[in-house]
C-alpha positions in Angstrom: 0.8 3.0 4.6 2.1 1.6 7.8 0.9 3.0 11.1 3.8 4.4 13.3 1.7 6.0 16.0 -2.0 5.8 16.6 -4.3 8.2 18.5 -8.0 9.0 18.6 -9.2 9.6 15.0 -5.8 9.8 13.4 -2.5 8.0 13.0 1.0 8.9 11.9 1.9 6.7 8.9 4.9 5.9 6.8 5.1 4.9 3.2 8.6 4.8 1.7 10.2 8.2 2.6 6.8 9.8 3.1 5.2 10.4 6.5 1.6 11.7 6.9 -1.0 12.1 9.5 -4.0 10.0 8.3 -7.7 10.2 9.4 -8.6 6.9 11.0 -12.3 7.5 11.8 -13.3 4.6 9.5 -10.8 2.2 11.1 -10.6 3.3 14.7 -8.8 0.2 16.1 -5.5 0.7 14.2 -2.3 0.2 16.1 1.4 0.7 15.3 2.6 -1.8 12.8 -0.7 -2.1 11.0 -0.9 -1.5 7.3 -3.8 0.6 6.1 -5.2 1.3 2.6 -5.4 5.1 2.3 -7.4 7.3 -0.1 -7.4 11.1 0.1 -5.6 11.0 3.5 -8.1 8.7 5.2 -7.6 5.1 6.1 -10.3 3.0 4.4 -9.3 -0.4 5.8 -6.6 -2.4 7.5 -4.8 -4.7 5.1 -2.2 -7.4 5.4 1.5 -6.8 4.9 1.3 -9.0 1.8 -1.5 -7.0 0.3 0.4 -3.8 1.1 3.4 -5.2 -0.8 1.3 -6.1 -3.8 -0.2 -2.6 -3.9 3.2 -1.0 -3.5 4.6 -3.1 -6.4 1.6 -2.1 -8.6 2.2 1.6 -7.8 5.9 1.2 -8.5 5.2 -0.4 -11.9 2.8 2.5 -12.9 5.4 5.0 -11.9 8.0 3.1 -13.9 5.8 3.0 -17.0 4.7 6.6 -16.7 8.3 7.8 -16.5 9.2 5.9 -19.6 11.2 3.3 -17.7 12.1 0.0 -19.2 12.5 -1.9 -16.0 11.0 -5.3 -15.3 7.3 -4.5 -14.9 6.4 -8.2 -15.0 8.4 -8.7 -11.8 6.2 -6.2 -10.1 3.1 -8.1 -11.0 4.6 -11.6 -10.3 1.5 -12.7 -8.3 -0.9 -11.9 -11.2 1.4 -13.4 -13.8 1.8 -16.6 -11.8 -2.0 -16.9 -11.3 -2.6 -16.4 -15.0 -0.1 -19.2 -15.8 -1.9 -21.5 -13.4 -5.3 -20.8 -15.0 -4.2 -20.2 -18.6 
């Protein structure tokens, strides 16, 4: 989730169309624009925008598969597939 507004112990964060107030006691120095990895409404760590995109793509692919979609799941895991080609 991306931090929109940060205060003592919590932050207002966005992810897609969702907005939530998140506990930030484990990552107290977050600021607007930061991306945080969230588990059970608590920020666990600050992550890069690139890592946030990879996590978002992975979650989108799981949603696609769970809903019986036939979209391009491989495209959502492009970084992993490319790495496998390099080492394969």
